N, C-alpha and C positions, 0 to 999 in steps of 0.2 A: 503495500498501497503505500502509494506517494503521498506525505505528508505536504508536500507543499510549502515546504518552508528551508529549502538549499541556498542558500546565501545571504538567509538573515540572519540577523546580530542579535547574542544573548548576554547579559551575565549572569552568571549562578554565583550565587556567593555560599562560601563554605562549602566548597566545592573538589577540596583536595582528597576527599575521602569520603569514605561511606555513603548516605543516600544523596548528597550533593554530587559527589564523582558518579555515581552512577547517571544523576539526571543529562553532566556533563558529557559522559561519553555516548549515551543516547541521541543525543541533540548532536553530538559531532556527527557519528553516526551519518545523522539525514543530512549534512553539508552545511549544518549553523556553524558560523564562525563567534567564539566562543573569549569572554572574559572569565576566567574564572580565580578564586582566591581562596586563601587559606597562611591559620597562623604561624606553619610548621614548615620552616622552608624543603626539608627534605621530602616531606610529602608531597608538598606544593610540586616540585619541580621533576618527581616520578609521575604526578598527575600529567603537565605539559609535556613531556617527555613523550610518553605512551598516545597521549590526542595527536603529537605531530605527528607522530610511528605510524596511524591510523591515517594522515591526510588534513588532518582538522587544521585549520588554521587558529591561533589560539593564542590568547595573551593572558599569564599567568601575574597577579601585584599579592605580595605578600603583607597583607591585613589584617585587622581584628572587624570582622564585620559592625561587632555590638560598638564601636566608638561611632559617635552622631555624623562625624562627619567621611564616612568609609559612602555609605550608596553615593552618598552626589562627589566622590573620586573614581569609583568604580566605571559608574552610568559615565562621568567625562572620558575615563579612558577610552571605553568602546564610542565613543562618539566622533572624539579626537583622531582615533586610528582607525576606524572603520567608517568613518563616516554618517553613521545612524543607528539605530539601538530598535531592537524588534521584540524582543521577546526578556522578562526580566523573570527570577526564581530566587525569591528570597527568600533567604535561609541562615540560623543560625543552629549551634549545637545545645542541646537540651540542659535544663539545670542539672542539680542532684538529685537523688532518690528520695523517699519521705513521705512521711505521714502528716497530713495536713495543720497538725497540731507542735508541730516541731519545729518550724520556721519562726525567726522572729519577721519584725518588718523589713530589714534592707534583705533578707534573701529574698523575698517575698520580690519587694521593686526589681531587684537583680535579675528575681526571670522574667519579668514582665518588658524591662527593660532590654533584654537578648528577646526573646520568645513575640514580644509585641510589638516593640515600638522599633523595632531594627527593621520589618519587615515595612510596616506604614512609612518609614522614611525612605526605601527602597521606590515606594510606590509614590511617593512626594517626586524625588528625585527623577524618575522615570516621565513622569506623564505629561509634561509637556512633550517630549521629542515622540513620546507615541499619539500623540494627540493630534500634531503635526504632519503626523503620517496617516493620523486617520487610519490606523491599522499597527494593535499590540497585543501582546498574550504575556498577562502575567500570572503564575503560579503560584503562590505563597504553600513552602511545605510546613502541613502542621502537623499533628497527630491523631490518630484513632482515638486518644484519650477526649477528645470534643466529644465525640462519639458514645462515648462509655469508659469514665473517668478511673482510674487505675488510683487502688486506694495506696500504694507505694510510691507514685509518681505528682504528691499534688500539687508542686511547682508548673509542672508544665500540662495539669489538666487548664492551671489556672489562668496562665496567663496566653496558651494557646487557643482556651475557650475565649477570651478577649481579643483573639485575632481571627477568632471564626465570628463574633458578632460585628467588629469594626471593617471586615472585608465583606460580609453580607452587604453592610447597609453601602460601602464601597459601591460593588459590583451595579448594585442599583444607581448610581450615580454615572457607570459609564455606560447606561443601554443607549444603543444608536450610534454610537461613538468609533464601533470598528475596534473597540478594546475589550477585551475582556480578561476579570476577575474570576481566579477559580482557588480551592484551596485542593491540594492533594495531603491524605491524610495517613500516612505509616503506623501500622502495626509492629508488629517485632519483625526483625530484618536481623540477616548476620552481618552486622557491622562490631565494629571496634567495641562502640558505645555500649550494644548488646551483652558484650562479652565483660565489659568493663562494669556493669550493673549483674553482675552475675543471672543474666537471663537466658541466655544461649545454652545455659547446662540444664539438664533433666529432662531431654526427650522433647521440648516446648518446641514445636513446627516452627521454623522459621523461615520469609519469604528470601525470594532474591534479589539484592540490589539491582542488579540489571532490568528486573520485569518491572520495579517501581520506577525505575528511571524511564522506560516504553512508556507508560503512561501520564508520566507529567507531558513527554516529546507529544504525546497526544493533543494532552490538552493544550500544548502552545503551538499547535499545528492549525493551517491552515481548512482540517478536517473540522475541526471545532470551533470555526465561527459563530453558532448557536448557542454556546455552550459558555453559559455565562452567570456568575455567581453560586457554582456547585459545589460540594461536600463530598471528594470520592473515596473512599473509606477504602485502602489496599491492608487489609489486614487478614486476609484469609477466610473470615466468612465468624471472627474471634467475637467481634460487637454486631453483628446479625443491625448492621444499621438502613435496615429496609423501611 
């Protein structure tokens, strides 16, 4: 299936590894030119090299996506180098695990900063370029916890549900603009974070990150032009979000 996005330009945040990397791989496979980012130089360089070896045009930027200035910087890198911006995939690493009563104000605010405000800033930074072109795809990476809260991921439940509410409102503002805004909500996938949280043990079924990347690539495609304000849960039926 031709997704109709060959030659487009995308910014994929926090994409040196994990699900962000899977999204970058999937978009690169469709001929999309990329700006990727990550905090760790080694993982970022590895992702850049792999993408280049597969024929993808890519620029890698070492940065912290939760810095308030980063979204505008990555958008500027894309537009300065490629002369356009078409696709934006806001993303940031998840907060620490724990129950709802275990965290103080600072921990809750830090989660909101990373997993709500980071995406909001990417959307704000990209919209002038997408509006000018009257075409754009924004796909925020949230979590299946917005469909069914996890008792051990209270910070993620809180921040990402806030992102869902904000995105649902913003998507309505984008009707008839040629720009779509959707959420891709992963459950448990075989990533370093799941291993760090101890969730990859015990025989729990784990999704393939590359399959999740392909879902996001579709949401960013020409074929998804009539899909806006949707919450796509990719968790193998764990939350049964029909």
